[in-house]
N, C-alpha and C positions, 0 to 999 in steps of 0.2 A: 141072793134075794134080788128080785126085780120089782121095783116099785113104780107104779103108773097111776095115771088119773083117768077115770072112766065115769062118765055121767056125773061129774062133779064130786066124786068120791075117790079117796085113796084106796088103791087095791094092790095086792101082791099077785104077780103073774106066775102061775105054776103050769106044769104040763097038763093039768086037768082044766085050767081056765083061770079066771080072775076071782080072787077072794077078797072081800072087803075087810079092811083092817078095823080093829075095834075103834069105836067112836072117840075114845079118850086120847087116841094118837093124833086125831085130826088137829092141824095147827101146830103140831109139835113133832112132825115126822123126823126132821133132821136132828133136832135137839135130843130126841129119844131114839136115835138110829139103832144103837146097840140093843135096846129093849125090843124094838120092833123086829130086829133081825132074829132075836131069840124066839119071839112069837111066831115068825114066819116059818120056822122049821116044822111046826105042827099045825099050820093053818088048815082050816077045813072050810067047807061050803063053797068051794070054787065052782064057778059057772062058766060055760062057754061064752066067748065074747068075740066081737068083730074088731079086728085090728084097726080098721078104718075109723072106729069110734074113739080110739085112744086120744087123749088130749095131751098138751105139754105136761111132762111127768113131774115137774117141780111143783110141790105144794106151796101155793102162795107166790108172791112176786119177789124176786131177788133184789136185794138192796144194791148190789154191785155186780156188774158184768164186765169182766176183763177180756180183752182179745189181744192176740199176738200176731204181729206182721213178720213175714220173711223168716219163718222158723223151719223151713226145709231147704236144703242147699239147691236142689234143682229149681224150686220155685224162685228162690232168690236170684239165680242165674237167669231164668226166663224173664224176670222183671227188670233185669239190667242193673242189679245192685251188687255190691260186695257183701260178703257175709258179715252180719252185725256182730259187734263185740259184746253186746248185752241185749237182753230182750227189748224189742220195740213194741210198746204197749199202747193201745187205744181202748175205747169203750164202745159198747153197744148199749142203747138205752132199753130198759126192761119192756116197754110197750111193743118192742119188735118181736117178742117171743110168740111162737105159735107151736102147734102140735105136729106130730110126725106124719099125718095124712090130711093135709089141708090144701086148699086152693089159694095161692098167693097172688095178690094184685100186683101188676107190673106198672109202676109209675112211668112217666115220660123219661126217656134216656136209655141207657144200656145196662141191663141187669145181668149180673154175672153170678156164677156158682163158686163156692169155696167150701168143700167138705172139711170138717174138723172134728177131732176128738175133743169132748168137753169134760173137764174135771169139775166135780161138784164138791164144794167145801161144806163140811159138816161140823167143824169145830172152830171156835174162835182162835185166831192165831196171829202172832206178831213176832217179827224177827226170827223166823224159823231157819235153822241151819239146813244146808242142802241135804245132808245125810238123814234128816228127819222130814224132808219135804213131802213125803207121801202121807204123813200122819194126819194133817187136817183134811185130807181128801177121803170121803166115804163112798163115793160112787163115780162112775163114768157114764156118759151118754153120747149119742151121736148128735152132731150139730151141723148146720149150714150157716156160713157167714155170707148171706146174700148181700150183694153190693151193687149200687147204681154208680157206674163208673164215671159218667159225665160230671156229676156234682162232686164225686169223691176227688177227682183229679183236676178240678177247675182252678183251684187256688194256687198261689205260689208263696209259701209252701202249701202242698195239698193238706186237707184235713179229712179224716176218715169217718168220724163217728156218725154224723147226720146222714150221710148217704148210705150207711149200713144199718140204719135204724127205722126204715119205713115199716109200717105194720106188716107183720109176717116175715120180716127179713132175718129172724132168728129162730128157725125151726129147731126143736130139740126133741129127742125121744128115741125109741118108743118108751123106754123105761130108764129109771135110775138103777144101774147095775152095781151091786156091791162088789168090792174088789176081790172077795173070795170066789166069785163066780167066774173070774177071768184068769185063765191059766198063766199068762205072761203079760202083766199090765204094762210092761215097758216095750212090748213088741207086738202091735196089733196091725192087721191088714186093713187098709182103707181103700175103698173102691167107690167111685162116683160114675154113674151111667146117665147119659142123656139120650132118651129114646132108644135105649138098648145098646148104645155105643159107650165103651169105657173112655171117659175123658180124664179121669184122675185115678192113679193107682200108686200106692207107696206103703210104707210101714212106719209106724210111730217110732221105731228104733232109730229112724233116720232124722228125727228132730235135731236141730242144732242145740236147742235148750229143752231138755226133757222136763216132764212135769215137776219133779222135785226142785229143779233149778228155777222154774217159773214161780212156784209157790214161795220159795225162799226170796226171790227177787221182789215179788209183789208185796210180801209181808214186811220188807224193809221200809216200804213207803206207806202202806195202808194196813189197818187191822182187817184181817179177813174174817168174814162172818158166816154163820151157817146159812146155806142157801145161795151164797155167791157162786157164780159160774166163771170158769176160765176156758175160753175158746183158745185152743193151743196152737193154731196156725194151720195153713192149708198146704197140701203138696202141689207140685207142678201140674199144669193142665188147665188152668183157668182160661175163660173165653177171650179176655182182652189181650192175652199174650199169644194167641193163635194167629196164623196167617192162612186165610183171612180171619179177622176177628169173628167171634161167634157169641151171641148173647141169647138169653132166654126169650121165648115167644109164647103166646097163648096156646100154641099147638104142642108144647113140650111136656114130657114127663121126666122128672129128675128123681133118680134113685140114689140114696146115700146109704152106704153100708160100711160097718166096721165089724170085723170078725170078733165074735164073742160078746159084742155089745148090742147090735141090733141093726135094723134097716128102716129107713123112712122113704116115703114116696110122696112127691108133690106135683101138682098141676098148677097152671097159671092162667090168669085172665087179665085183660087190659083194665087198668084202674078207671073207674068212672069219675067224672068231674063232680 
């Protein structure tokens, strides 16, 4: 099942097009995920749609967005750090979310790309054992943890959340993909392209802390709630670790792709004062 948002309505994406879900599911998509999944198997009335019109696929505003730093060894090395002993967690604020085909405003500074697999929580969870870490997760989606590096790295110690939460700095989409749609949820190919050039490429099997470990760790501290998002970390290849450094400009197109999950395309413009 691939759940998306189109013209303000929840739809299921099928090979034939987009089919609106019954009205009684609106506002309860994640809480009634299993029922919706059963309905989707016989969904009818699908219509052609333009992928560029898809909105952020999460119905409603998440109460919590977790993000993980330094979760791929090559990225940890390029950043000049040692491998962490436990997940390094920060947050992105919900107003940063945007859809899979939008134009993002670039604030002053240096805006960088970070392709990430995003886990979508669908069941309330607390103190989850690692071996049950997939159970609260109902879907995966593609994400970008866009980051303004000047503000992010200005402090001593640095703080991440504000510089990663400008409007549009949390693109997700194109759909919430149920786990049964994904052949190997622990080993997905990630590819990020800037103007047709591959700048990031890795597989989620190379995470230092896989999704079950992240869910278990987070649930030791917080109660996980339906609709929460977990940005699981980015591979090597970010702009501020290149020589010379490279950052996003209004002329760029950023393509974010995860095999079996989907693809996003974003353009940029200079922020207006």
